[in-house]
DRENTORKOL-3810 file (N, C-alpha, C; in nm, 4 decimals):
REM DRENTORKOL-3810
@n.u->-2.0501; n.v->5.6531; n.w->3.1961; ca.u->-2.1805; ca.v->5.7061; ca.w->3.1610; c.u->-2.2156; c.v->5.6589; c.w->3.0198
@n.u->-2.3324; n.v->5.5997; n.w->3.0087; ca.u->-2.3825; ca.v->5.5607; ca.w->2.8788; c.u->-2.5231; c.v->5.6180; c.w->2.8635
@n.u->-2.5425; n.v->5.6919; n.w->2.7569; ca.u->-2.6716; ca.v->5.7561; ca.w->2.7336; c.u->-2.7758; c.v->5.6549; c.w->2.6873
@n.u->-2.8970; n.v->5.6696; n.w->2.7399; ca.u->-3.0075; ca.v->5.5909; ca.w->2.6861; c.u->-3.0731; c.v->5.6667; c.w->2.5712
@n.u->-3.0631; n.v->5.8001; n.w->2.5745; ca.u->-3.1144; ca.v->5.8802; ca.w->2.4641; c.u->-3.0146; c.v->5.8665; c.w->2.3481
@n.u->-3.0619; n.v->5.8390; n.w->2.2275; ca.u->-2.9698; ca.v->5.8237; ca.w->2.1148; c.u->-2.8907; c.v->5.9525; c.w->2.0887
@n.u->-2.7617; n.v->5.9359; n.w->2.0610; ca.u->-2.6762; ca.v->6.0504; ca.w->2.0318; c.u->-2.7307; c.v->6.1294; c.w->1.9130
@n.u->-2.7868; n.v->6.0595; n.w->1.8162; ca.u->-2.8447; ca.v->6.1266; ca.w->1.6991; c.u->-2.9576; c.v->6.2214; c.w->1.7399
@n.u->-3.0343; n.v->6.1829; n.w->1.8409; ca.u->-3.1431; ca.v->6.2681; ca.w->1.8892; c.u->-3.0884; c.v->6.3929; c.w->1.9559
@n.u->-2.9856; n.v->6.3773; n.w->2.0379; ca.u->-2.9232; ca.v->6.4928; ca.w->2.1031; c.u->-2.8657; c.v->6.5857; c.w->1.9970
@n.u->-2.8031; n.v->6.5286; n.w->1.8950; ca.u->-2.7452; ca.v->6.6105; ca.w->1.7881; c.u->-2.8531; c.v->6.6849; c.w->1.7096
@n.u->-2.9649; n.v->6.6198; n.w->1.6863; ca.u->-3.0758; ca.v->6.6873; ca.w->1.6173; c.u->-3.1304; c.v->6.8013; c.w->1.7029
@n.u->-3.1388; n.v->6.7791; n.w->1.8336; ca.u->-3.1810; ca.v->6.8862; ca.w->1.9248; c.u->-3.0844; c.v->7.0035; c.w->1.9181
@n.u->-2.9556; n.v->6.9741; n.w->1.9102; ca.u->-2.8556; ca.v->7.0809; ca.w->1.9019; c.u->-2.8759; c.v->7.1634; c.w->1.7754
@n.u->-2.8957; n.v->7.0955; n.w->1.6629; ca.u->-2.9167; ca.v->7.1665; ca.w->1.5358; c.u->-3.0407; c.v->7.2548; c.w->1.5433
@n.u->-3.1505; n.v->7.1996; n.w->1.5913; ca.u->-3.2762; ca.v->7.2757; ca.w->1.5985; c.u->-3.2680; c.v->7.3870; c.w->1.7029
@n.u->-3.1989; n.v->7.3626; n.w->1.8138; ca.u->-3.1835; ca.v->7.4667; ca.w->1.9155; c.u->-3.1003; c.v->7.5825; c.w->1.8599
@n.u->-3.0021; n.v->7.5528; n.w->1.7777; ca.u->-2.9237; ca.v->7.6607; ca.w->1.7138; c.u->-3.0132; c.v->7.7439; c.w->1.6234
@n.u->-3.1002; n.v->7.6776; n.w->1.5486; ca.u->-3.1940; ca.v->7.7504; ca.w->1.4623; c.u->-3.2868; c.v->7.8373; c.w->1.5462
@n.u->-3.3332; n.v->7.7827; n.w->1.6574; ca.u->-3.4218; ca.v->7.8566; ca.w->1.7465; c.u->-3.3507; c.v->7.9781; c.w->1.8043
@n.u->-3.2258; n.v->7.9613; n.w->1.8459; ca.u->-3.1482; ca.v->8.0707; ca.w->1.9034; c.u->-3.1150; c.v->8.1779; c.w->1.7999
@n.u->-3.1094; n.v->8.1394; n.w->1.6718; ca.u->-3.0746; ca.v->8.2338; ca.w->1.5665; c.u->-3.1891; c.v->8.3266; c.w->1.5302
@n.u->-3.3096; n.v->8.2916; n.w->1.5711; ca.u->-3.4235; ca.v->8.3773; ca.w->1.5394; c.u->-3.4117; c.v->8.5079; c.w->1.6164
@n.u->-3.4436; n.v->8.6156; n.w->1.5473; ca.u->-3.4358; ca.v->8.7488; ca.w->1.6059; c.u->-3.5768; c.v->8.8054; c.w->1.6149
@n.u->-3.6164; n.v->8.8536; n.w->1.7326; ca.u->-3.7507; ca.v->8.9123; ca.w->1.7430; c.u->-3.7661; c.v->9.0326; c.w->1.6504
@n.u->-3.8832; n.v->9.0469; n.w->1.5942; ca.u->-3.9119; ca.v->9.1605; ca.w->1.5067; c.u->-3.9041; c.v->9.2899; c.w->1.5848
@n.u->-3.8425; n.v->9.3884; n.w->1.5242; ca.u->-3.8281; ca.v->9.5186; ca.w->1.5883; c.u->-3.9362; c.v->9.6141; c.w->1.5412
@n.u->-3.9658; n.v->9.6089; n.w->1.4135; ca.u->-4.0629; ca.v->9.7009; ca.w->1.3570; c.u->-4.2039; c.v->9.6516; c.w->1.3832
@n.u->-4.2938; n.v->9.7446; n.w->1.4012; ca.u->-4.4325; ca.v->9.7079; ca.w->1.4299; c.u->-4.5266; c.v->9.7391; c.w->1.3150
@n.u->-4.4730; n.v->9.7910; n.w->1.2032; ca.u->-4.5623; ca.v->9.8205; ca.w->1.0914; c.u->-4.6037; c.v->9.6914; c.w->1.0226
@n.u->-4.6988; n.v->9.7017; n.w->0.9345; ca.u->-4.7572; ca.v->9.5834; ca.w->0.8709; c.u->-4.6915; c.v->9.5556; c.w->0.7358
@n.u->-4.5643; n.v->9.5190; n.w->0.7380; ca.u->-4.4962; ca.v->9.4840; ca.w->0.6143; c.u->-4.5406; c.v->9.3451; c.w->0.5706
@n.u->-4.5720; n.v->9.3300; n.w->0.4434; ca.u->-4.6079; ca.v->9.1993; ca.w->0.3913; c.u->-4.4840; c.v->9.1146; c.w->0.3667
@n.u->-4.3796; n.v->9.1759; n.w->0.3179; ca.u->-4.2577; ca.v->9.1034; ca.w->0.2836; c.u->-4.1394; c.v->9.1724; c.w->0.3502
@n.u->-4.0754; n.v->9.1074; n.w->0.4483; ca.u->-3.9646; ca.v->9.1717; ca.w->0.5180; c.u->-3.8479; c.v->9.2043; c.w->0.4260
@n.u->-3.8378; n.v->9.1385; n.w->0.3099; ca.u->-3.7274; ca.v->9.1687; ca.w->0.2186; c.u->-3.7465; c.v->9.3029; c.w->0.1499
@n.u->-3.8681; n.v->9.3612; n.w->0.1576; ca.u->-3.8931; ca.v->9.4928; ca.w->0.0996; c.u->-3.8438; c.v->9.6046; c.w->0.1905
@n.u->-3.8024; n.v->9.5729; n.w->0.3081; ca.u->-3.7615; ca.v->9.6707; ca.w->0.4076; c.u->-3.6248; c.v->9.7287; c.w->0.3741
@n.u->-3.5985; n.v->9.8478; n.w->0.4276; ca.u->-3.4660; ca.v->9.9079; ca.w->0.4155; c.u->-3.3676; c.v->9.8435; c.w->0.5114
@n.u->-3.4173; n.v->9.7679; n.w->0.6075; ca.u->-3.3345; ca.v->9.7004; ca.w->0.7067; c.u->-3.2835; c.v->9.5682; c.w->0.6491
@n.u->-3.1525; n.v->9.5555; n.w->0.6305; ca.u->-3.0999; ca.v->9.4325; ca.w->0.5711; c.u->-3.1183; c.v->9.3098; c.w->0.6602
@n.u->-3.1445; n.v->9.3296; n.w->0.7887; ca.u->-3.1612; ca.v->9.2184; ca.w->0.8806; c.u->-3.3081; c.v->9.1797; c.w->0.8999
@n.u->-3.3968; n.v->9.2463; n.w->0.8314; ca.u->-3.5396; ca.v->9.2212; ca.w->0.8488; c.u->-3.5788; c.v->9.0782; c.w->0.8119
@n.u->-3.5078; n.v->9.0176; n.w->0.7183; ca.u->-3.5461; ca.v->8.8827; ca.w->0.6755; c.u->-3.5175; c.v->8.7769; c.w->0.7817
@n.u->-3.4290; n.v->8.8054; n.w->0.8779; ca.u->-3.4035; ca.v->8.7070; ca.w->0.9827; c.u->-3.4952; c.v->8.7260; c.w->1.1021
@n.u->-3.5735; n.v->8.8328; n.w->1.1014; ca.u->-3.6707; ca.v->8.8529; ca.w->1.2080; c.u->-3.7786; c.v->8.7484; c.w->1.1918
@n.u->-3.7922; n.v->8.6636; n.w->1.2902; ca.u->-3.8762; ca.v->8.5463; ca.w->1.2739; c.u->-3.9650; c.v->8.5260; c.w->1.3950
@n.u->-4.0154; n.v->8.6338; n.w->1.4480; ca.u->-4.0950; ca.v->8.6265; ca.w->1.5696; c.u->-4.2204; c.v->8.5409; c.w->1.5519
@n.u->-4.2826; n.v->8.5481; n.w->1.4370; ca.u->-4.4088; ca.v->8.4776; ca.w->1.4160; c.u->-4.3891; c.v->8.3300; c.w->1.3824
@n.u->-4.2671; n.v->8.2899; n.w->1.3471; ca.u->-4.2418; ca.v->8.1523; ca.w->1.3074; c.u->-4.2107; c.v->8.0678; c.w->1.4301
@n.u->-4.3060; n.v->7.9882; n.w->1.4711; ca.u->-4.2870; ca.v->7.9038; ca.w->1.5894; c.u->-4.2607; c.v->7.7586; c.w->1.5514
@n.u->-4.2439; n.v->7.7318; n.w->1.4231; ca.u->-4.2276; ca.v->7.5929; ca.w->1.3799; c.u->-4.1012; c.v->7.5294; c.w->1.4366
@n.u->-3.9924; n.v->7.6044; n.w->1.4499; ca.u->-3.8695; ca.v->7.5481; ca.w->1.5045; c.u->-3.8886; c.v->7.5152; c.w->1.6521
@n.u->-3.9489; n.v->7.6059; n.w->1.7271; ca.u->-3.9758; ca.v->7.5783; ca.w->1.8686; c.u->-4.0706; c.v->7.4593; c.w->1.8828
@n.u->-4.1698; n.v->7.4524; n.w->1.7959; ca.u->-4.2625; ca.v->7.3392; ca.w->1.7994; c.u->-4.1894; c.v->7.2079; c.w->1.7726
@n.u->-4.0937; n.v->7.2111; n.w->1.6799; ca.u->-4.0190; ca.v->7.0896; ca.w->1.6491; c.u->-3.9302; c.v->7.0479; c.w->1.7666
@n.u->-3.8642; n.v->7.1450; n.w->1.8313; ca.u->-3.7817; ca.v->7.1139; ca.w->1.9485; c.u->-3.8698; c.v->7.0555; c.w->2.0586
@n.u->-3.9826; n.v->7.1193; n.w->2.0828; ca.u->-4.0753; ca.v->7.0696; ca.w->2.1850; c.u->-4.1217; c.v->6.9279; c.w->2.1500
@n.u->-4.1554; n.v->6.9038; n.w->2.0246; ca.u->-4.2019; ca.v->6.7728; ca.w->1.9812; c.u->-4.0923; c.v->6.6669; c.w->1.9980
@n.u->-3.9688; n.v->6.7026; n.w->1.9639; ca.u->-3.8570; ca.v->6.6094; ca.w->1.9825; c.u->-3.8444; c.v->6.5704; c.w->2.1291
@n.u->-3.8560; n.v->6.6692; n.w->2.2167; ca.u->-3.8440; ca.v->6.6426; ca.w->2.3596; c.u->-3.9629; c.v->6.5618; c.w->2.4115
@n.u->-4.0826; n.v->6.5951; n.w->2.3663; ca.u->-4.2021; ca.v->6.5242; ca.w->2.4134; c.u->-4.2050; c.v->6.3787; c.w->2.3670
@n.u->-4.1356; n.v->6.3485; n.w->2.2573; ca.u->-4.1308; ca.v->6.2114; ca.w->2.2074; c.u->-4.0336; c.v->6.1235; c.w->2.2869
@n.u->-3.9526; n.v->6.1843; n.w->2.3724; ca.u->-3.8566; ca.v->6.1083; ca.w->2.4526; c.u->-3.9236; c.v->6.0505; c.w->2.5767
@n.u->-3.8686; n.v->5.9404; n.w->2.6237; ca.u->-3.9137; ca.v->5.8832; ca.w->2.7509; c.u->-3.8654; c.v->5.9726; c.w->2.8643
@n.u->-3.9261; n.v->5.9601; n.w->2.9806; ca.u->-3.8911; ca.v->6.0445; ca.w->3.0952; c.u->-3.7432; c.v->6.0358; c.w->3.1306
@n.u->-3.6851; n.v->5.9157; n.w->3.1274; ca.u->-3.5436; ca.v->5.9016; ca.w->3.1613; c.u->-3.4541; c.v->5.9667; c.w->3.0562
@n.u->-3.4978; n.v->5.9672; n.w->2.9303; ca.u->-3.4204; ca.v->6.0317; ca.w->2.8243; c.u->-3.4254; c.v->6.1836; c.w->2.8380
@n.u->-3.5415; n.v->6.2381; n.w->2.8709; ca.u->-3.5528; ca.v->6.3827; ca.w->2.8939; c.u->-3.4634; c.v->6.4230; c.w->3.0102
@n.u->-3.4619; n.v->6.3412; n.w->3.1147; ca.u->-3.3753; ca.v->6.3692; ca.w->3.2303; c.u->-3.2291; c.v->6.3709; c.w->3.1883
@n.u->-3.1904; n.v->6.2811; n.w->3.0997; ca.u->-3.0517; ca.v->6.2802; ca.w->3.0524; c.u->-3.0188; c.v->6.4041; c.w->2.9702
@n.u->-3.1106; n.v->6.4464; n.w->2.8863; ca.u->-3.0875; ca.v->6.5670; ca.w->2.8063; c.u->-3.0710; c.v->6.6879; c.w->2.8989
@n.u->-3.1573; n.v->6.6992; n.w->2.9991; ca.u->-3.1465; ca.v->6.8097; ca.w->3.0944; c.u->-3.0152; c.v->6.7990; c.w->3.1732
@n.u->-2.9781; n.v->6.6787; n.w->3.2120; ca.u->-2.8522; ca.v->6.6593; ca.w->3.2843; c.u->-2.7328; c.v->6.6998; c.w->3.1974
@n.u->-2.7357; n.v->6.6636; n.w->3.0691; ca.u->-2.6285; ca.v->6.7052; ca.w->2.9775; c.u->-2.6193; c.v->6.8572; c.w->2.9702
@n.u->-2.7351; n.v->6.9222; n.w->2.9608; ca.u->-2.7369; ca.v->7.0687; ca.w->2.9538; c.u->-2.6831; c.v->7.1300; c.w->3.0831
@n.u->-2.7183; n.v->7.0715; n.w->3.1966; ca.u->-2.6692; ca.v->7.1248; ca.w->3.3244; c.u->-2.5186; c.v->7.1059; c.w->3.3382
@n.u->-2.4675; n.v->6.9953; n.w->3.2890; ca.u->-2.3229; ca.v->6.9742; ca.w->3.2900; c.u->-2.2567; c.v->7.0711; c.w->3.1931
@n.u->-2.3180; n.v->7.0902; n.w->3.0773; ca.u->-2.2644; ca.v->7.1828; ca.w->2.9775; c.u->-2.2585; c.v->7.3267; c.w->3.0238
@n.u->-2.3520; n.v->7.3673; n.w->3.1073; ca.u->-2.3502; ca.v->7.5062; ca.w->3.1560; c.u->-2.2706; c.v->7.5211; c.w->3.2856
@n.u->-2.2207; n.v->7.4084; n.w->3.3396; ca.u->-2.1333; ca.v->7.4148; ca.w->3.4563; c.u->-2.2019; c.v->7.3980; c.w->3.5897
@n.u->-2.3296; n.v->7.3676; n.w->3.5904; ca.u->-2.4002; ca.v->7.3435; ca.w->3.7159; c.u->-2.3445; c.v->7.2193; c.w->3.7843
@n.u->-2.3106; n.v->7.1195; n.w->3.7038; ca.u->-2.2497; ca.v->6.9964; ca.w->3.7531; c.u->-2.1247; c.v->6.9675; c.w->3.6711
@n.u->-2.0355; n.v->6.8885; n.w->3.7288; ca.u->-1.9182; ca.v->6.8393; ca.w->3.6594; c.u->-1.9534; c.v->6.7030; c.w->3.5996
@n.u->-1.8787; n.v->6.6594; n.w->3.5004; ca.u->-1.9049; ca.v->6.5296; ca.w->3.4376; c.u->-1.9009; c.v->6.4160; c.w->3.5403
@n.u->-1.8182; n.v->6.4311; n.w->3.6429; ca.u->-1.8090; ca.v->6.3270; ca.w->3.7461; c.u->-1.9348; c.v->6.3211; c.w->3.8328
@n.u->-2.0218; n.v->6.4209; n.w->3.8211; ca.u->-2.1450; ca.v->6.4280; ca.w->3.8992; c.u->-2.2679; c.v->6.3909; c.w->3.8150
@n.u->-2.2471; n.v->6.3054; n.w->3.7147; ca.u->-2.3540; ca.v->6.2669; ca.w->3.6226; c.u->-2.4770; c.v->6.2143; c.w->3.6958
@n.u->-2.4561; n.v->6.1235; n.w->3.7886; ca.u->-2.5697; ca.v->6.0643; ca.w->3.8592; c.u->-2.6499; c.v->6.1693; c.w->3.9353
@n.u->-2.5813; n.v->6.2638; n.w->3.9975; ca.u->-2.6504; ca.v->6.3708; ca.w->4.0702; c.u->-2.7294; c.v->6.4602; c.w->3.9742
@n.u->-2.6693; n.v->6.4896; n.w->3.8581; ca.u->-2.7375; ca.v->6.5729; ca.w->3.7581; c.u->-2.8634; c.v->6.5029; c.w->3.7073
@n.u->-2.8530; n.v->6.3725; n.w->3.6830; ca.u->-2.9699; ca.v->6.2969; ca.w->3.6363; c.u->-3.0764; c.v->6.2923; c.w->3.7456
@n.u->-3.0334; n.v->6.2699; n.w->3.8703; ca.u->-3.1293; ca.v->6.2666; ca.w->3.9813; c.u->-3.2049; c.v->6.3984; c.w->3.9929
@n.u->-3.1327; n.v->6.5101; n.w->3.9837; ca.u->-3.2003; ca.v->6.6404; ca.w->3.9913; c.u->-3.2938; c.v->6.6593; c.w->3.8725
@n.u->-3.2495; n.v->6.6172; n.w->3.7549; ca.u->-3.3328; ca.v->6.6295; ca.w->3.6349; c.u->-3.4616; c.v->6.5487; c.w->3.6484
@n.u->-3.4498; n.v->6.4288; n.w->3.7041; ca.u->-3.5679; ca.v->6.3443; ca.w->3.7218; c.u->-3.6645; c.v->6.4028; c.w->3.8242
@n.u->-3.6106; n.v->6.4766; n.w->3.9204; ca.u->-3.6961; ca.v->6.5333; ca.w->4.0246; c.u->-3.7777; c.v->6.6525; c.w->3.9759
@n.u->-3.7457; n.v->6.7057; n.w->3.8571; ca.u->-3.8219; ca.v->6.8192; ca.w->3.8040; c.u->-3.9561; c.v->6.7769; c.w->3.7476
@n.u->-3.9722; n.v->6.6467; n.w->3.7271; ca.u->-4.0988; ca.v->6.5972; ca.w->3.6733; c.u->-4.1220; c.v->6.6449; c.w->3.5318
@n.u->-4.2434; n.v->6.6879; n.w->3.5015; ca.u->-4.2802; ca.v->6.7345; ca.w->3.3686; c.u->-4.2253; c.v->6.8708; c.w->3.3341
@n.u->-4.1561; n.v->6.9331; n.w->3.4284; ca.u->-4.1022; ca.v->7.0668; ca.w->3.4081; c.u->-3.9707; c.v->7.0665; c.w->3.3294
@n.u->-3.9120; n.v->6.9498; n.w->3.3062; ca.u->-3.7817; ca.v->6.9408; ca.w->3.2397; c.u->-3.7855; c.v->6.9995; c.w->3.0983
@n.u->-3.8920; n.v->6.9734; n.w->3.0253; ca.u->-3.9023; ca.v->7.0257; ca.w->2.8887; c.u->-3.9054; c.v->7.1775; c.w->2.8905
@n.u->-3.9827; n.v->7.2353; n.w->2.9803; ca.u->-3.9881; ca.v->7.3811; ca.w->2.9895; c.u->-3.8532; c.v->7.4392; c.w->3.0298
@n.u->-3.7844; n.v->7.3721; n.w->3.1218; ca.u->-3.6511; ca.v->7.4190; ca.w->3.1614; c.u->-3.5565; c.v->7.4195; c.w->3.0421
@n.u->-3.5625; n.v->7.3148; n.w->2.9617; ca.u->-3.4761; ca.v->7.3083; ca.w->2.8437; c.u->-3.5114; c.v->7.4178; c.w->2.7436
@n.u->-3.6389; n.v->7.4371; n.w->2.7178; ca.u->-3.6813; ca.v->7.5390; ca.w->2.6216; c.u->-3.6505; c.v->7.6801; c.w->2.6697
@n.u->-3.6411; n.v->7.6980; n.w->2.8011; ca.u->-3.6114; ca.v->7.8305; ca.w->2.8562; c.u->-3.4623; c.v->7.8619; c.w->2.8597
@n.u->-3.3774; n.v->7.7642; n.w->2.8288; ca.u->-3.2325; ca.v->7.7877; ca.w->2.8299; c.u->-3.1934; c.v->7.8666; c.w->2.7058
@n.u->-3.1385; n.v->7.9873; n.w->2.7244; ca.u->-3.1055; ca.v->8.0709; ca.w->2.6092; c.u->-2.9908; c.v->8.0164; c.w->2.5241
@n.u->-2.9084; n.v->7.9297; n.w->2.5795; ca.u->-2.7949; ca.v->7.8745; ca.w->2.5049; c.u->-2.7998; c.v->7.7220; c.w->2.5058
@n.u->-2.9180; n.v->7.6672; n.w->2.4841; ca.u->-2.9387; ca.v->7.5232; ca.w->2.4928; c.u->-2.8422; c.v->7.4463; c.w->2.4030
@n.u->-2.8266; n.v->7.4886; n.w->2.2791; ca.u->-2.7384; ca.v->7.4165; ca.w->2.1858; c.u->-2.5954; c.v->7.4111; c.w->2.2389
@n.u->-2.5455; n.v->7.5223; n.w->2.2877; ca.u->-2.4088; ca.v->7.5274; ca.w->2.3400; c.u->-2.3952; c.v->7.4417; c.w->2.4651
@n.u->-2.4959; n.v->7.4442; n.w->2.5517; ca.u->-2.4921; ca.v->7.3632; ca.w->2.6731; c.u->-2.4910; c.v->7.2137; c.w->2.6405
@n.u->-2.5763; n.v->7.1725; n.w->2.5472; ca.u->-2.5798; ca.v->7.0320; ca.w->2.5097; c.u->-2.4483; c.v->6.9895; c.w->2.4446
@n.u->-2.3961; n.v->7.0748; n.w->2.3596; ca.u->-2.2689; ca.v->7.0456; ca.w->2.2932; c.u->-2.1563; c.v->7.0329; c.w->2.3959
@n.u->-2.1514; n.v->7.1254; n.w->2.4911; ca.u->-2.0493; ca.v->7.1204; ca.w->2.5966; c.u->-2.0701; c.v->6.9990; c.w->2.6869
@n.u->-2.1955; n.v->6.9642; n.w->2.7125; ca.u->-2.2250; ca.v->6.8462; ca.w->2.7928; c.u->-2.1749; c.v->6.7196; c.w->2.7253
@n.u->-2.1957; n.v->6.7092; n.w->2.5958; ca.u->-2.1427; ca.v->6.5941; ca.w->2.5225; c.u->-1.9908; c.v->6.5918; c.w->2.5273
@n.u->-1.9302; n.v->6.7080; n.w->2.5076; ca.u->-1.7835; ca.v->6.7177; ca.w->2.5096; c.u->-1.7253; c.v->6.6741; c.w->2.6435
@n.u->-1.7966; n.v->6.7002; n.w->2.7513; ca.u->-1.7493; ca.v->6.6617; ca.w->2.8845; c.u->-1.7328; c.v->6.5105; c.w->2.8956
@n.u->-1.8026; n.v->6.4357; n.w->2.8103; ca.u->-1.7938; ca.v->6.2898; ca.w->2.8102; c.u->-1.7232; c.v->6.2375; c.w->2.6842
@n.u->-1.6488; n.v->6.3266; n.w->2.6183; ca.u->-1.5769; ca.v->6.2920; ca.w->2.4953; c.u->-1.6697; c.v->6.2395; c.w->2.3865
@n.u->-1.7898; n.v->6.2943; n.w->2.3811; ca.u->-1.8851; ca.v->6.2638; ca.w->2.2755; c.u->-1.9002; c.v->6.3872; c.w->2.1879
@n.u->-1.9358; n.v->6.3676; n.w->2.0633; ca.u->-1.9604; ca.v->6.4824; ca.w->1.9765; c.u->-2.0583; c.v->6.4427; c.w->1.8671
@n.u->-2.1045; n.v->6.5423; n.w->1.7975; ca.u->-2.1976; ca.v->6.5218; ca.w->1.6874; c.u->-2.1257; c.v->6.5199; c.w->1.5532
@n.u->-1.9958; n.v->6.5277; n.w->1.5559; ca.u->-1.9188; ca.v->6.5284; ca.w->1.4317; c.u->-1.9471; c.v->6.4015; c.w->1.3530
@n.u->-1.9860; n.v->6.4213; n.w->1.2279; ca.u->-2.0150; ca.v->6.3086; ca.w->1.1406; c.u->-2.1543; c.v->6.2517; c.w->1.1545
@n.u->-2.2365; n.v->6.3111; n.w->1.2400; ca.u->-2.3732; ca.v->6.2618; ca.w->1.2608; c.u->-2.4695; c.v->6.3588; c.w->1.1936
@n.u->-2.5434; n.v->6.3109; n.w->1.0989; ca.u->-2.6465; ca.v->6.3921; ca.w->1.0343; c.u->-2.5905; c.v->6.5165; c.w->0.9682
@n.u->-2.6491; n.v->6.6320; n.w->1.0052; ca.u->-2.6142; ca.v->6.7580; ca.w->0.9426; c.u->-2.4928; c.v->6.8248; c.w->1.0054
@n.u->-2.4423; n.v->6.7704; n.w->1.1145; ca.u->-2.3344; ca.v->6.8359; ca.w->1.1863; c.u->-2.2014; c.v->6.7777; c.w->1.1434
@n.u->-2.1075; n.v->6.8671; n.w->1.1127; ca.u->-1.9712; ca.v->6.8217; ca.w->1.0763; c.u->-1.8708; c.v->6.8767; c.w->1.1734
END
């Protein structure tokens, strides 16, 4: 298996997906101007209104060619155990059959970063030493 999507792109998706997963929906409904003024020490990580990370993940995916998006989805499916690494071609075929829905499927995965990371590991690939990931 050789990826057509650059490994650096997959690694960047992993980093941004981790940031997206780290966001915590706001619990309080009052009109606080500054969450750091709250008595809740976790209020500053509540980031419900900040969609910039999701927008960046979506933009990264939309900038990929159709075959590259299919590979990213196939990696995620292998990472979550839907397919085994030996079933790469089948995973890619299923990913390609989703059409334009692949991006939404990826964005709807609650553990996208972990799935992509596990998918890379299944092929003895990693993001170690690439960009921000060590």
